[in-house]
C-alpha positions, 0 to 999 in steps of 0.5 A, spaced: 481 503 491 474 504 495 476 497 498 483 499 500 480 506 503 475 501 507 482 498 510 485 504 511 479 506 515 480 500 519 487 502 521 484 509 523 479 505 528 485 501 530 489 507 532 494 505 526 496 510 521 490 509 516 493 506 510 489 500 506 491 496 500 488 490 496 491 486 491 486 484 485 488 479 480 483 477 474 478 482 477 477 479 484 480 481 491 485 476 493 489 480 498 487 485 503 491 489 509 491 495 513 497 498 517 498 494 523 505 495 525 503 498 532 498 492 533 503 487 531 510 490 533 512 489 526 516 494 522 514 491 516 506 490 517 505 495 512 498 495 509 501 493 502 506 487 505 500 484 509 495 484 502 501 481 498 502 476 503 495 474 503 494 474 496 501 470 495 498 465 500 491 464 497 495 463 490 500 458 493 505 462 490 509 468 492 509 471 484 502 474 483 503 475 475 497 480 472 496 483 479 494 490 481 496 493 488 491 498 490 494 502 496 491 509 499 498 512 500 504 512 495 508 506 497 514 506 501 521 503 498 520 497 502 513 496 499 515 498 492 520 492 493 515 487 496 511 489 490 516 488 485 518 481 488 511 479 488 512 481 480 505 485 480 503 488 474 501 495 476 501 499 482 495 504 483 496 509 489 491 515 492 495 520 495 502 522 494 507 521 499 513 527 498 517 524 505 517 517 504 514 515 497 518 510 493 513 510 487 514 517 484 515 522 490 522 520 492 524 514 488 521 511 482 523 504 484 517 500 480 520 502 474 527 503 475 531 499 469 536 497 473 531 492 477 529 485 473 522 487 474 518 493 473 510 495 475 506 500 471 504 506 476 498 510 477 497 515 482 492 520 484 486 515 484 481 517 490 488 521 493 484 526 496 480 521 500 486 517 502 490 524 504 484 526 509 484 520 513 492 521 514 491 528 516 485 526 521 490 521 524 495 526 525 491 531 527 488 527 533 495 525 535 497 532 536 491 533 540 492 527 544 499 529 545 
């Protein structure tokens, strides 16, 4: 999770919403990303999607069995869907997202029995650190407005 927090700080420095993610497989970081939706003019350029893309490219396969996705803030429904499509085993997140969380808060997509794959979800890991980055970002935005 500390690696994901480092990615979130990169996003903050780039004036993006500070969310970071890493994909770990066999004890090794195989993908990393931070939000870049503004920079890339791409609504899908969330930290999780970028980390999963990098991991899949390295693996030469869109499926990442046994992988864990670490993300500083609870993934949105799109990112939960991407994690399920990648067949990750586990999603670990920091801060809950009561307005857009797709793993626990609004939806429980990662363990929905109607879907053909499920991922274990563990939340609250270093959540306060991730939450503080988000709070700092939006406080700065309000001051600048």
